[in-house]
C-alpha positions, 0 to 999 in steps of 0.5 A: 562938609567942605572938607568932605566935599574936597575928598569926594571930588578926588574919588567919587566912586567910593562914597556918597557925600551924605554925612551921617556922622562926623567926629574928631579925635585927639590922642597923644602918648598918654591915651592908648586906643582901643581896637573896635568896630563901628556900624556893625549892622549898618552895611550901607555905611563906610568911614573916611578918616584923616589926620589934620596935623600939619606937623605929624611924622612917622616918628610920632607913631599913630599908624591907622591899624585896619584888620592886618594892615598898618597904614601910615597917617601922614599930614592931610592923608585920608583913608576910606575904610570898612568900619566893621573890620576891627581898627584902631591907632597904634601907640603914639610916641609923642606929647603932641596931639594927633588930631583926626577927623572921621566921617560916616558916609554911605557907600557908593553903589 
């Protein structure tokens, strides 16, 4: 919750700091991600996703794919997104583990 509150402190206009779910993902070159959607019927919810690795670089792959956008995930970068749009991670090209955290929160307004 401390991490979520720090993110909320930067952009209070995007979501309410009421965490409905929190998950951690760990991926490497051996795990392909599946394109998926979340919370298809819960229109009040959005997701906040961030990369926890301090040593992740663009050469490691693992872009955040959201609809037709490919967003580079740099260390400590967080994105707020609509989970009903298909999303996944692009291919990871390293044996290092890409560690991500995601929060499901209520949309602001």
